[in-house]
MARLUMBA-886158 format. One record per atom (N, C-alpha, C, O): residue in one letter; z, y, x. Coordinates in steps of 0.1 Angstrom, whole numbers, plus 5000, padded with zeros to 4 digits. Last residue first. Layout:
% MARLUMBA-886158
aZYX
...
% end
This chain:
% MARLUMBA-886158
k484147815128
k482947885140
k482447985134
k481548045140
l487647825125
l486147815117
l485347875129
l485747955137
g490047885127
g489747755132
g488547725128
g488147615127
l491248115123
l491448005109
l490547905115
l490247805107
a490948245143
a492448235139
a492448135130
a493448075128
q488248275142
q488748195155
q490348175151
q490948085156
v487648455121
v487248325121
v487848205131
v488048085129
g490848655118
g489348655118
g489048495121
g489948415122
q493548775137
q493048725125
q491348715128
q490748755138
e496748885144
e495648795150
e494948725139
e495448625133
f498049185131
f497649045130
f496548975139
f495449035140
v501449325129
v499849355132
v499549195132
v500349105132
i504249465109
i503549375118
i502049385119
i501449445110
d506949665116
d505949625106
d505349495117
d505749455128
t509149745131
t509149815119
t507949735110
t508049745097
p511249495149
p510049555145
p510049615134
p510749575125
i514449565163
i513649515153
i512049545149
i511849665145
g515849665185
g514549605186
g513749545176
g512649485177
r518249795178
r518349645182
r516849555185
r516649435187
q517250025177
q517950005188
q518049855192
q518049805203
n516350025152
n515250045163
n516150005174
n515449945182
v519050025138
v517849945134
v516849925146
v516449805150
r519850285148
r520850165150
r519850025149
r519949925156
a518250435135
a518250455147
a518750305154
a518250245162
l519050415108
l518050355111
l517750355127
l517050265132
d521750535111
d521450385106
d520250325110
d520250205115
a520750815113
a521750735123
a521550565123
a521350495132
k519250835091
k518550835102
k519350745115
k518950665123
l521450835072
l520650755073
l519550745084
l518950635085
d522751095080
d523450935081
d522550825080
d522750725087
e520851285074
e521351225085
e521851115088
e521551045098
a518351195051
a519551255055
a519851165066
a519551045068
i514951225044
i516151145051
i517251205057
i517151265068
f513751315010
f514051345026
f515051235029
f515751165021
g512951334981
g512151284993
g512451305007
g511551305015
m514051514964
m514651404970
m514151304978
m514751204981
e512851754965
e514151744966
e514751614970
e515751604977
d510151664964
d510651744978
d512051734976
d512551694987
a509951564938
a509651464949
a510351534966
a510851464975
f510651764922
f511351634924
f511451574935
f512451534940
k508751914927
k509951984933
k510851854929
k511851854935
r506351794919
r506451834930
r507651864937
r507851854949
a507251794890
a507151654898
a507151654913
a507751574920
a506852024884
a508151974882
a508251844888
a509351794889
e504152124890
e505252184896
e506752104894
e507652114903
y502951934872
y502851924886
y503551994893
y503851944904
d503351754846
d503951884850
d503751844865
d504251744869
g502751544826
g501951604839
g502251734843
g501351824844
d504551394811
d504251544812
d503251594819
d502751694815
g504251144821
g503451144809
g503551314804
g502751354796
q505951154846
q504351114847
q503651164829
q502551224827
l508251244838
l507551364848
l505651284848
l504651344849
k508951014822
k508451144816
k508051274825
k507651374820
l509150834843
l508150804830
l507850944824
l506750974821
i511150954859
i509750914865
i508650904852
i507550954852
q513450914841
q512951044847
q511751034851
q510951114845
n513650624833
n513250734822
n512850874829
n512050944824
s514350524858
s513150494853
s512450604839
s511350644836
l516750664863
l515650694871
l514350644866
l513250704869
q518450534843
q518150684845
q517050714853
q516450814850
t517950264850
t517750294838
t517450424839
t516350454835
i519250254879
i517750224878
i517150244862
i515950224861
a521950374872
a520950444879
a519650404876
a518750484872
a523050134858
a522950274851
a522050364860
a521350434853
n522749954879
n522249934867
n521950044858
n520850054851
m524650094899
m523350064902
m522550034890
m521550104889
k527150064884
k526250184890
k524950184890
k524250264884
d527449804887
d527349864873
d526749984878
d525650004874
m527349714915
m526449674904
m526149714893
m525049694887
n527049874945
n528049884931
n526849804919
n525849854915
i526549754975
i526249784962
i527149804951
i528149724950
r527449905007
r527949774997
r527249854982
r527349974978
y526149905039
y526149935027
y526749845016
y526649725017
q527550045070
q527049935066
q527349975050
q528250045046
g529050235090
g527350215085
g526850105080
g525750065084
d531650215093
d530850175103
d529250145099
d528450065104
e532350325070
e532650405081
e531750375093
e531150455101
t529950215044
t531350225052
t531350325063
t530350405064
r528550375015
r528550345029
r529950325034
r530950385031
t527650244983
t528950314993
t528350295004
t527550195005
f525750254954
f526350214967
f527150294977
f527250414976
a525550414932
a525150284930
a525350214945
a524950104946
g526350704932
g527150584935
g526750474933
g527750404932
r524350884927
r525050824913
r525950714916
r526450634908
d523450964952
d523951054942
d524451024929
d524951104921
k522450724958
k523450764963
k524150854954
k525250834950
f520050674939
f521350594939
f522450654948
f523550624943
y518450904950
y518850914936
y520350794935
y521450834931
n518150844977
n518750934973
n519250974959
n520151044956
f516250574972
f517450594979
f518650714977
f519850674976
r514350704957
r515150614949
r516550604960
r517650634956
i513150884976
i513550934961
i514450854957
i515450904953
m512650694997
m513350794995
m514250884986
m515350934986
n510650544985
n511650464989
n512950564989
n514050544984
a508550764980
a509150674969
a510450624971
a511350644963
k507950805007
k508850915002
k509250864987
k510250924982
g506750535016
g508150615019
g508750705014
g509950715015
h504550544998
h505650454996
h507050485004
h508150464999
a503150755008
a503650764992
a504450664990
a505150674981
s504350885039
s503550835031
s504150815016
s505250845013
s506551035051
s505251125048
s504551055041
s503751125034
a508750925057
a508850985045
a507451055038
a507351115027
g508750605072
g508650745073
g508350805059
g507650735051
f508950305072
f507650375073
f507450505073
f506350555075
r511650275067
r511450285082
r509750345083
r509350405093
v511950215043
v511950375044
v511550375060
v511150475065
s511849945041
s510250035039
s510550165040
s509650245040
r514149835050
r512949805055
r511549905052
r510549925060
f515749995027
f516050035044
f514849965052
f514550025063
i514949875005
i514450005010
i514950035024
i514250115031
s515749605010
s513849625009
s513949775009
s512949825015
a518349615005
a518049595016
a516449635019
a516049675030
m518249664975
m518549764983
m518149724997
m517449815002
f516849394967
f516049544965
f516649634972
f515849704979
t519149224977
t517649204984
t517049364980
t516849454989
v520849334955
v521449344970
v519749334977
v519349434983
y519749284931
y519849414934
y520349414948
y520249524954
f518748994931
f518049074930
f518249254935
f517449324940
d521648894934
d520548854944
d519548964942
d519449044952
e523048964914
e523149064926
e522049014937
e521749084947
l521648834895
l521548984893
l521649044906
l520949134910
t520648554910
t521548604901
t521048754901
t520148794907
g518248254907
g518848364911
g519448434903
g519348414891
e515848154884
e516348134898
e516948254904
e516148354906
t515048234856
t516248134857
t516548114871
t517548034873
i514148474838
i514148434847
i515548344854
i516648384855
e514448444808
e512948454811
e513048394831
e512248304836
g516948544798
g516948384803
g515548364805
g515248244803
q517848794794
q516848734784
q516548574784
q516048494775
e518448864817
e519348884803
e518848784795
e519548694790
l516448864832
l517448774837
l518448774824
l519048674821
l514749054820
l514548944819
l515448804823
l515248684820
r516149294829
r515949254814
r515749104811
r516349034802
s516049284856
s517449294849
s517249234837
s517949144833
v513349304858
v514149194866
v515349174858
v515749064854
m512649544851
m512449444843
m513249294846
m513649214838
y513849694871
y514549734858
y513949584850
y514749524844
i512549654892
i513749604891
i514549634878
i515649594876
g510149784884
g509949654882
g511549574887
g511649454885
l510850034877
l510349964867
l510649834869
l511349774861
i511050104906
i512050134898
i511950044884
i512949974880
d508350064916
d509550004923
d510950014915
d511849944917
a506750214900
a506550064901
a508050014905
a508749934899
k507750484903
k507650404891
k507350244890
k507750174881
g507050474931
g508450534927
g508550434915
g509150324915
e504350484930
e504950404940
e506450384932
e506750274927
e503850744913
e503450604911
e504250484918
e504750404910
l505250924931
l505550904917
l505350764914
l506250684912
a502950894953
a504750894954
a505550874943
a506650804945
s500750964939
s500950864945
s502250804945
s502550694940
s501051254932
s500951124918
s501350994928
s502250934924
v501251464945
v502251404942
v502251254933
v503151184928
e498451544945
e499151474959
e500451424956
e500851334963
q497951544910
q497251554925
q497951474936
q498051354936
l498751534885
l500151544894
l499351544909
l500051554919
a496651504870
a497551614867
a498551644878
a498951754881
g495251264880
g494751404881
g495651514881
g495451604890
r497251074873
r496651074887
r495851224889
r496051294899
v497351084846
v498651124855
v497951144867
v498051264871
t494351244831
t495051164837
t496051164843
t496051274850
g494851534811
g494051434815
g494751294819
g495551244811
k496451714796
k496351734810
k495551634817
k495551644829
g497651684770
g496351704770
g495851744785
g494851814785
t500451554773
t500351704771
t498951754773
t498951874777
i500751314780
i500851334764
i500751474760
i500751504749
t498251144802
t499351264802
t499351284785
t498351284778
n497550834809
n496950944806
n498251054799
n499151024790
k499050584815
k497950654825
k497450764821
k496850824830
i502250514813
i501350564807
i500150604817
i500550644828
g504150194815
g504150334814
g502650404807
g502150354797
l502549924836
l503449994826
l503450114824
l502650174832
g501149854859
g500649844844
g501449894834
g500949894823
h503049844877
h502149954879
h501149974864
h500650074859
a504949644874
a505049744865
a503949864868
a504049974862
v503549454885
v503449434871
v503649574867
v502849634858
e504449514912
e503049524908
e502749504894
e501549534890
h507349474909
h506549614914
h505049614907
h504649694898
f507549204905
f507449304893
f507049454897
f506549534890
m506649114932
m505749094923
m506049204909
m505049264904
t509149224946
t507849264948
t506749224937
t506049324933
n511149064935
n511049204932
n509649294936
n509349404931
s510048814941
s510148854928
s510149014925
s509549074916
f510548824969
f509148764963
f509248834948
f508348914945
f513048864970
f512348954977
f510948944969
f510249034965
a514248644957
a514148784950
a513548894958
a513549004953
n513348434974
n512948444958
n513448574951
n513048594940
f514648514998
f513148524998
f512948524983
f512348624979
t517848694995
t516848554994
t515648564992
t515348644983
i520848804999
i519648835005
i518648705002
i518848605010
h523448714994
h522348744981
h521048804986
h520248854978
e524948705012
e524248585010
e523448614999
e522548524995
r525648965020
r524348925025
r524048765021
r523048705025
q528049065011
q526949084997
q525549005009
q524449005004
e529749035032
e530348935019
e528948965007
e528948894997
p528949205051
p528749065054
p528848995039
p528148905035
v526749525038
v528149435044
v528149285043
v527449235035
i523849565057
i524349525045
i525949475048
i526249405057
l523049635082
l523149725072
l523749695059
l524149775050
l522249385095
l523049465104
l523449595094
l524249675100
d521149195081
d522449175089
d522949265095
d524049255100
a519149355072
a520149315061
a521349295070
a522349355069
v517449335092
v517849455090
v518949435081
v519949505084
p517149045095
p517549115106
p518049265104
p518849315111
v515449025068
v516748955073
v517549035084
v518649075081
l513149195071
l514249205063
l515349175066
l516349255069
i511949115095
i512249225094
i513349225083
i514449255087
q510948835095
q511248895110
q511649045109
q511649115120
d510948725070
d511848675081
d512148725094
d512948685102
y509648925054
y510948905052
y511948845063
y513148865066
k507248925068
k508049055071
k509649025065
k510649075070
a506448685064
a506548735076
a507748825078
a508648815086
r506048665036
r507148555041
r507348625057
r508448615061
m504148845032
m505548885026
m506548795034
m507648835038
s501848715043
s502348845051
s503748855042
s504648885050
n501848485026
n502048475039
n502548615048
n503348615057
k501348624999
k502648535001
k502748505015
k503948505019
l500948834981
l500348804995
l501248725003
l501748765013
q500048874949
q501148864958
q500948794973
q500748674972
l498449054928
l497948964937
l499048944949
l498849014960
r497549124896
r498549124906
r498349014917
r498148894914
r495249294877
r495549164885
r496549194893
r496449314898
s495149434847
s495049434860
s495249274863
s495349184856
g493649514814
g494549484819
g494649484838
g493749564842
k491349574801
k491349444805
k492749404812
k493049294815
e491649834788
e490849734782
e490949574787
e490749474780
l493349974807
l493849964794
l492749874785
l493049864774
q492049924830
q493349874830
q493849884816
q494849814813
v489750044829
v489849904828
v490849834826
v490849724822
h490250324823
h489850254813
h489750074816
h489649994807
e491150354851
e492450354838
e491950284828
e492650184823
d490950164881
d490250244869
d491050244858
d491650144856
n492250004899
n492950154894
n492450224885
n492950314879
p492449664889
p491749754895
p492449894894
p493449884886
l495349584910
l494049624909
l493549564898
l493949454895
n497849554933
n498049554915
n496649654914
n496649774916
i499349324957
i498149434952
i498349434936
i498849344929
a501449304984
a501149284971
a499949404968
a499749504974
i501749395011
i501849255009
i501849204992
i502149094989
t500149595038
t500249575017
t500649435020
t500149365028
k501649735065
k500549635058
k500949585044
k502149555040
s501650015081
s502349935075
s501149865064
s500249915058
g498550115098
g500150115100
g500849995089
g500449875091
a496049995079
a496650085088
a497950115085
a498550145075
n494849795064
n495349735076
n495949865087
n496249855099
c493849895042
c495449825040
c495849745053
c496849675055
d491950055051
d493150115045
d494450055046
d495550095049
g490649825072
g490449945067
g491949985062
g493049955068
a491149475062
a490549575072
a490549725062
a490449735050
y492449155069
y492649265063
y491649355070
y491349335082
y492248795063
y491748905069
y491949045062
y491649045050
i493748635047
i493248575058
i492548675066
i492148635077
v496748585028
v495648675032
v495148615046
v495848565054
d497248365003
d497548385016
d496248475022
d495048445022
y498648444968
y497348424978
y498048404994
y499148414997
a499248424935
a500048424949
a498648364957
a497848274953
n498848614904
n498548494912
n499248514927
n499748614930
l498748684872
l499648704882
l499248604893
l499448494889
d496748944851
d497248804853
d497848794870
d497548874879
s495749074817
s496249074833
s496848954837
s497348864829
n494649094795
n494148994805
n494649014815
n494048974825
t496049304777
t496749144779
t495849044791
t496348944796
g496649604787
g495649514786
g496549374785
g497549344792
p499349794772
p498649754785
p497649624781
p497949564771
t498950084751
t499449954751
t498649854764
t497349844764
e500950374749
e499450304752
e500150174754
e501350154756
q503050494745
q502450454733
q501050394740
q500050374733
k505650604758
k505050424762
k503950414751
k503750294748
y506050824751
y505950814770
y505250674773
y504750634783
k506850824726
k505550884730
k505250874748
k504250904754
e509450694727
e508150644722
e506850674727
e505950604731
d511650744756
d511050814745
d509650714740
d508850674748
v512650474776
v512050604774
v511550634760
v511050544754
p512850234790
p513850304788
p513450474786
p513950564793
l510449984776
l510850074786
l512050194783
l511950244772
g509949794758
g511049794758
g511549904772
g512649894778
k507049784755
k507949854745
k509449874746
k510049944738
q506449674781
q505949804777
q506849874765
q507149984765
l507049394773
l507949454783
l507749624781
l508649704780
d505449354755
d506649364751
d507849434763
d508849494761
p502949344771
p503249434758
p504649444755
p505049564753
l503649164792
l503449294794
l503549374780
l504249474779
m503748874790
m504848974785
m504749084786
m505749144781
a501748764802
a501648774790
a502948824784
a503148814771
a502648734830
a501648814825
a501248824810
a500548914807
y504548544832
y504648704832
y503848764828
y504048864821
k503348284833
k503948324821
k504348454821
k504648504810
t502248264859
t501348264849
t502348324837
t501848424831
l503748164883
l503848304879
l503048334863
l503348424857
r503147924889
r504847984884
r504648104880
r505548144872
e500847894895
e500547854883
e502347894878
e502747884867
s500748004919
s500248094908
s500748054897
s501048134888
w501747814938
w502747904936
w502148034923
w502848124918
a499447624935
a500747614932
a501547724928
a502147734917
m497147784946
m497347744935
m498747704928
m499147754917
d496848044965
d497747954967
d497947904948
d498647954940
k493548144974
k494648144963
k495448044967
k494947944972
i492648375003
i492948224997
i494148204986
i495248244988
l490948645011
l492048605002
l491848434999
l490848384993
v490448955024
v489648815024
v491248725019
v492348755023
y490549295016
y491549175019
y490349045016
y489549055007
s489349635026
s489149475022
s490149375025
s490749375036
e488749975021
e489649865026
e488949745020
e488049745012
c488450335019
c487750205022
c488750085026
c489650115034
a490150554995
a490050515010
a489250385010
a489350315000
a489350794974
a489450654976
a489150604990
a488050624996
k490551134968
k489451054974
k489950904980
k490750894990
y492751254958
y491451234951
y490651124956
y490151034949
g495151374969
g494951264963
g493651214955
g493751134945
f494851644981
f494951644968
f494951484962
f494651484950
l496051555009
l495651715003
l495651694989
l496551754984
q496151295014
q497351355010
q497151525010
q498151605011
d494051025013
d494151185011
d495551235006
d495951214994
e495150795016
e494950855028
e494851005025
e495351095031
y496150694989
y497150754997
y496750835007
y497450935010
t493850604970
t493950714975
t495150774981
t495450894978
e492250284970
e493550354969
e493250514975
e492450524985
i489350214972
i490150154965
i491050264961
i490850334951
p486050104982
p487050214983
p487950224971
p487450244960
g485849754989
g485549874988
g486349974989
g487349964995
i487249454982
i486249534991
i485849664983
i485449654971
v488949174981
v489149304975
v488149354985
v488149314997
i487748834975
i487848914985
i488149064976
i487749074964
d488948484974
d488648604965
d488548724975
d489248704985
i488748124964
i488448264973
i488348364968
i487648364958
p488947984942
p489947974954
p490048064963
p491048084969
n488148094907
n488048064923
n489048054931
n490148114928
s489248124881
s489547984891
s488847984900
s488547874904
k488648404869
k489848344869
k490248224878
k491348214883
m487048684863
m486948564871
m488248524872
m489048604877
d487148944852
d486648834843
d486848694852
d486848584846
m487849134870
m488949104861
m488448964852
m489348894846
w485449184882
w486649104890
w487549064880
w488148964882
a483949284862
a483249164866
a484849104874
a485248994871
f484949524863
f485349454850
f484849314853
f485249224845
d484549624887
d485749614885
d486149524873
d487249454872
s481749654885
s482149534893
s483649524892
s484149414895
a481749854868
a481049724862
a481849634870
a482449544865
q482750064881
q483250034872
q483049874869
q483849794868
y481650164905
y482150074908
y483050004894
y483849904896
d478750354917
d479350304906
d480350184907
d479750084910
n477350354939
n478650464939
n479250444926
n480250504924
s475250214947
s475450294938
s476050394936
s475550504933
l476350034968
l474950094970
l474750224961
l474150324965
l478549904959
l478249974973
l477450054974
l477650154981
a477649794936
a478449914933
a478549984948
a478550104949
d476149564946
d475549674939
d476149794938
d475449894939
a478349454955
a477349454964
a476649594956
a476549704961
r479949374934
r480349484941
r479149494952
r479349604959
a477749214919
a478249344913
a478649434923
a478049544924
l477948974937
l476749074933
l476749214926
l475949314928
l480648914933
l480148954946
l478749024944
l478449114951
y480748834903
y481448994910
y481249024922
y481449144926
d479148634900
d478848744895
d479448894901
d478849004903
k480448474920
k479048494919
k478848624916
k478448704923
f482948424902
f482948464916
f481648524922
f481848624929
g481948314879
g482448454876
g482648504892
g482448624894
a480648074889
a479848154882
a480748304885
a480348394892
d481247914918
d482047964907
d481448094901
d481548214906
e479647884938
e479747774929
e480547814917
e480447754906
a478248064962
a479248054954
a478747954942
a477547944939
l476148124978
l476948014982
l477947984971
l478547874971
a474948404970
a474048274970
a474748114972
a474248014969
a477248534978
a477248494965
a475948364963
a476148264956
a476948595004
a478348465003
a478148444984
a478648354978
a474848735004
a474548595013
a475948485009
a476048365009
r476148954994
r474848874986
r474748734991
r474648634984
l477949025013
l478248984999
l477348904991
l477648804984
k476149095035
k476948995037
k477648955019
k477748835016
e474949315017
e473649205024
e474649075025
e474348975019
a476849505018
a476249465003
a475449315008
a475649215002
a477349555045
a478549485037
a477949405023
a478249305018
v475149685050
v475249575058
v476349475048
v476149365045
s475249905034
s474049845034
s474349695039
s473749605034
f477550025044
f477849995031
f476549875030
f476849775024
e477150115068
e478150005065
e478149955054
e478549835052
t474850295064
t474750195073
t475650085073
t475249975076
q475950475043
q474850415040
q474650265048
q474450155042
f478350635040
f478150525048
f477350445046
f477650325047
f476950865025
f477750905040
f477450775047
f476750775056
d475750735005
d474950815011
d475350805027
d474750765036
s477850604988
s476950534993
s475650565000
s474750485002
y479450824989
y480050734998
y478550655000
y478050635011
p477851154983
p478350994974
p478550884991
p477750885000
i479351444991
i478051354996
i478751204992
i479751154995
a479151754978
a479851624978
a478751544981
a477551544977
s479652064992
s478951984990
s479651844989
s480551804997
l480652424993
l480852304995
l480052214987
l479652254976
s479752745006
s479752644997
s480152515000
s480052485012
t480252895031
t480252955018
t480452855004
t481152884994
k479352855060
k480952775051
k481152835039
k482352845035
d477352895069
d478053045069
d479152965062
d480053045058
e475352685067
e476252715083
e477552835079
e478452855087
d476252465039
d475752585046
d476352625059
d477452605063
a478252305028
a476752295024
a475852395033
a474652375032
w480652105042
w479952245040
w478852215037
w478252125042
r481651815024
r481151905038
r480852035033
r480752075021
v483551535012
v483351685010
v482951755025
v483751755035
m482351205001
m482951295011
m482351455008
m481251485005
t483251054969
t482451154977
t483051214987
t484051274985
y484750904950
y483650814958
y482850934966
y481650904970
l486151054934
l487050914943
l485750904954
l486050904966
s485451374930
s485051234927
s485751174938
s486051224949
k485451654931
k486751564930
k486551404929
k487451324928
l483051734936
l483851734944
l485151664943
l485851634953
e482251724908
e481751604917
e482451594929
e482551484934
p482451964897
p483551884893
p483251734903
p484051644902
h481552254903
h481252154910
h482052034907
h482351984918
q483052484893
q481452494893
q481052344893
q480252304885
k485452404904
k485152444885
k483952414882
k483652354873
v485252374927
v485352244922
v485352304904
v485152234893
q485752614941
q484452564939
q484352454930
q483252444924
k488452674940
k487652754932
k486352704931
k485752734921
e489652444954
e489852464940
e488752544933
e488252504922
f488552494978
f488252374972
f488352374958
f487452314951
e489952714985
e488352734988
e487652624976
e486752654967
e492552644985
e492052774976
e490652774974
e490052834965
k492452465006
k492952414991
k492352534981
k491652514971
t490152555032
t491652555024
t491652505012
t490552495006
m488652415059
m488852415045
m489852445039
m490552345038
d488552285083
d488852425082
d488652475065
d488552595063
q487852015079
q489152045084
q489452205084
q490652235084
p486151895051
p486051985063
p487652045067
p488352105059
y487551605038
y487151725036
y487051805049
y487951775058
f488151355048
f487451345036
f486951455032
f486051445024
n489951295070
n488351345072
n487751355058
n486551375059
a492751405060
a492351315070
a490851355072
a490651475076
g493951615044
g493151565038
g492151465047
g491051445044
a496051695066
a496351615053
a495251585045
a495551505036
p495251605098
p494751675087
p495351615071
p495151495067
k497851565123
k496851525113
k496551595101
k497351635093
p498451775148
p498851745134
p497451675130
p496351725132
g496651745178
g497351835172
g497651725156
g497151625155
v496651635212
v496451605200
v497151685189
v498351685189
g497851625238
g496651725235
g496251705219
g495251775215
e498251285244
e498351415247
e497351495243
e496151465245
l499351085215
l498151095225
l498451245229
l498851325221
f500451065188
f500850995204
f500151015212
f500350925220
p501651285164
p500451245173
p501051175186
p502051215193
r503051155134
r503351225148
r502151175157
r501851055157
n502951055110
n501651085113
n501951165126
n501051235130
g505650965106
g505351075100
g504051115104
g503951235104
q505850695121
q506350815124
q506250955119
q506651055125
l503850545110
l505050495106
l506150615114
l507350615111
r501450645119
r501550665106
r503050605102
r503450625090
d501050845147
d501650735142
d502050735129
d502850825125
w497650925154
w498850975148
w499550835146
w498950735142
p495050885162
p495950915175
p497250975170
p497951045177
g493750595146
g493650745150
g494750745164
g495150655172
y494350365133
y493050425130
y492750575137
y491850655134
n496650245142
n496850355133
n495750405129
n495850505121
i495950015158
i496749995145
i496850105134
i496950095122
d494150175176
d493650035168
d494450035155
d494050065144
v495950295189
v494850385182
v494350275172
v494250305161
q497650105202
q498150195190
q497150275182
q497350315171
r495749995219
r496349905205
r496850005196
r496650005184
a495750205237
a494550145230
a495150075218
a494950125207
w498350185246
w498250305239
w496550295230
w496250355220
i498249935261
i499149945249
i498850085243
i499150085231
d496150005279
d495949905267
d496949895257
d496649855246
s497850155294
s496650215285
s496150155277
s495550205267
e499750045306
e500050165294
e499050185289
e499150245278
k498149855318
k498749765311
k499049885301
k498649865290
r497250045341
r496149965330
r497149915319
r496649945309
s499150325338
s498850205345
s497850155337
s497550205327
s499350575332
s499650575343
s499550415350
s499850395361
h496250615312
h497650665315
h497950625330
h497050635338
r493250735298
r493950685307
r495450695311
r495750815314
r491250685271
r492150775275
r493150675287
r493650565285
l489750525255
l489550475269
l490350585279
l490250585291
k490450555229
k491150425237
k490950425252
k491550355259
l489050785224
l490650805223
l491250635229
l492450615232
g486350685226
g487050785236
g488450795235
g489050835245
a486450505203
a485950455214
a486750565227
a487550525235
p486350675181
p487550565184
p487750535198
p488850525204
d485351005178
d485050865184
d486250785189
d486950815199
g486151105144
g486151125156
g485550995164
g485250895157
g487151025119
g486151085118
g485451115135
g484351145137
y489650925106
y489850985117
y488351095118
y488551215118
a489650805080
a490650845087
a490650935096
a491451025096
q486850805076
q487550835066
q488550895072
q488651015071
k485750635096
k485050775097
k486150855086
k486150975087
w487450385093
w487750455106
w486950645104
w487450755108
f486050315070
f487350375070
f487650445084
f488150555084
a483950195080
a483850295072
a485250385071
a485350505071
k484950005095
k484150065103
k484150215093
k484450325098
d485649835073
d486449875084
d486049995092
d486850075094
i483449765065
i484449865056
i485349935066
i485650055066
q482449595081
q481649695079
q482649815070
q482349935069
e484349365078
e484549485092
e483549585091
e483649685098
a483849275055
a485049325055
a485149445070
a485749555071
a481649145059
a481549215050
a482549345050
a482349465047
e482748955078
e481849045082
e481349145073
e480649235078
i484248795060
i485048845070
i483948975075
i484449085074
l482148695044
l483148775037
l483848845048
l484148965046
l481148515061
l480448625054
l481248735050
l481048855052
p483148325068
p482648425081
p482048535071
p482348655073
i483548215040
i484348325047
i484148385056
i484748495058
m481448035036
m481448195027
m482448275037
m482148385041
k481847795045
k480547875048
k480748025044
k480148115049
r483647725028
r483847745041
r483047825048
r483447915056
q482347635004
q483147765005
q483947815018
q484647915019
n480647505012
n479947615009
n480847725011
n480747835015
d482147265015
d481447295028
d480947445026
d481047525035
n485347334998
n484247245003
n483347305013
n483747395020
l489147355006
l487547425002
l486547315005
l486847215012
h491247225012
h490847214998
h489747264994
h489347254983
s492047295037
s491647165037
s491047135023
s490447025021
l493047545045
l491547545041
l491147415038
l489847395037
d495847735047
d495347565048
d494247585039
d494247635027
s495647985071
s496147935058
s495247785054
s494147755058
e496648295088
e495848155087
e496548095074
e497548125068
l497048525112
l496848495098
l496048355095
l494948325101
k499948545133
k498648475130
k498548465115
k499348415107
v501348845140
v501548765133
v499848685130
v498748755128
t503549055161
t502049015158
t502248885152
t503248815156
a505549335152
a505349205154
a503849155151
a503149195141
y505749665164
y505049565154
y505249435162
y505249425174
r507249975168
r507249855172
r506649755159
r507049765148
t505950315175
t506450195167
t506550045171
t505649995179
i507550495206
i506550465195
i506850315187
i507650235191
e509850785212
e509450635209
e508350565201
e508350585189
v508851045229
v509051005217
v508950835215
v507850775217
p509651305252
p509451185248
p509951125237
p511151135234
k508851615257
k509751555247
k509351405244
k508651395234
d507251735276
d508451715279
d509451665270
d510751665272
s504451785274
s504751685285
s506151655284
s506551565290
t503451755243
t503451845255
t503951735265
t503951605263
s501251825211
s501951755220
s502351835231
s501851945233
e501552085186
e500852005194
e501451915207
e502351975213
q502751995156
q502852085169
q502351985178
q502451855179
g503251845134
g502851985132
g502652085142
g502552205140
i506151665141
i505051675133
i504651805130
i505451875125
a507451705176
a507451685160
a506251695153
a505251745159
t505451595203
t506551655197
t506551625184
t505851535179
q505051405233
q504451455222
q505751515218
q506851495225
n504351135253
n504251295255
n503851355242
n502651355238
a505750855245
a504450945247
a504951095249
a506151125246
f507150545257
f507450685255
f505950775255
f505250765265
l507050215243
l506850315253
l507250425249
l507750425238
c508049905236
c508250035235
c507950095244
c508550065255
v505049625227
v506449705231
v506549825230
v505649895225
v504249435202
v503449595209
v505049645214
v505949685207
f505149145210
f505349255202
f504649345209
f504349335221
g503948775198
g504548875206
g504749025200
g504549045189
l503748595177
l503048555192
l503448665202
l503148655214
i505348425155
i505248535160
i504848525174
i505448455182
p505348265121
p504548245137
p504548355144
p503448415141
a508648295109
a507048305108
a506548275120
a507248265130
s511048045101
s510648125110
s508848155107
s508048065105
i513648085077
i512548025080
i511548095089
i511048205085
r516248165066
r515648245080
r514548125085
r514748065096
n518448295044
n516948245045
n516548275057
n516348395061
l521948315053
l520448395049
l519548275051
l519848175057
m525048225039
m524048215049
m522648275044
m522348285032
% end
């Protein structure tokens, strides 16, 4: 029997049909396409252990996050969201649903269907979103960046510097988003005035300064130094997935978090294992010569507010930050497991998908413990491997450009399950069996690949799926169900770990792009199986009822 504890589901975004065509074409009136289904989940947490000051901080942190949400709208779309949401359809109900889709996707493109436009007359989504001029070519950028390296900065918007469009300029986020960032910084400082934890106070003040100075490293160090506060906030420009042109630009996002002290206590022992885990990676020594910071920690949280990039399309269920390579090497990183969101996805999506696609005799191995642990070790694995190429090409992220995100997510997935295998052998993990972790891992691929192969996470899932398929790690029955071969799965995990670590360490852009292109596709039989999942009405992801009212706060 499967674990089936219910999450609070309040409703669904219903299925409609949009007048649109395949990716890269303008929408027309004769090709209807189903829009993505989402389950609505109320974000709440037990706040009874918080004192008055801490409870007063939460609305301020949410107000800061709301400003970051506005900034992400400008990065992702750049147009007028209100105008999109006011488009009228055949009925008021239908119009409301399309407006909701605009909100979920931060624009008129369905993020979980390859960024396909779902409003009539909308063309393809620019690969560089709104970080760059839409009429700028990659060649123009690469030519000018040699003289103006600030164009590559994580924290600048790129715009034409003249009417003739002959030169580009880099506008710091602190200037481009001055209105939003100033208000967010004000709210963070107001929250800091209520903070009784010295480390949290220091971080809030440092992050407020960072929003206005465009220099985030000091606040990243401050975030790493705080340990005991029951409330947390991740806020600012962070991940680079939205920039699919180069992967240079950091997108704005925020999470407001409540720490689960009991679950966090269970996870503390794994943080100290990072150096030994690095030494045991299945690759030549030169690809694991860096030593992970030993200040890393693992904790579990309830998320009470999502904003910006992390709220767009598929919702994040675990975090590994900071991304700054210098901070990671000196301090390590923090892994935040978002337990309430994770539980909702497991109950409402993973379990129903597994009931349909995993052979009956292996379904008993689908467990929340394995899902939680696989996700946790995915985040641990981000801190392993190598951050700087061994070939003198700079950072892995810089050398592999837009391919770097998909390979990094692929590395974290495969090294995470590799570590689970080793820790089970060593007796460090005592809950569950290897079959639990492998079968749940395979079922998780089916859940995640529904996000489409256009995102970094989606492409990483398809690389892994096709790699496993080629090596016989699973077989597909005639009726479209999957059986995991334990021995071949173990071998494939080791081989793929080795291959990705070498691609990253070498910093060979062409080899990495070829590997991602050749392996990151959805084959026809899998498309048919995913169509059966959709026909069952299983939601692809979740959306939230969130904010102070959902939390019962004034």
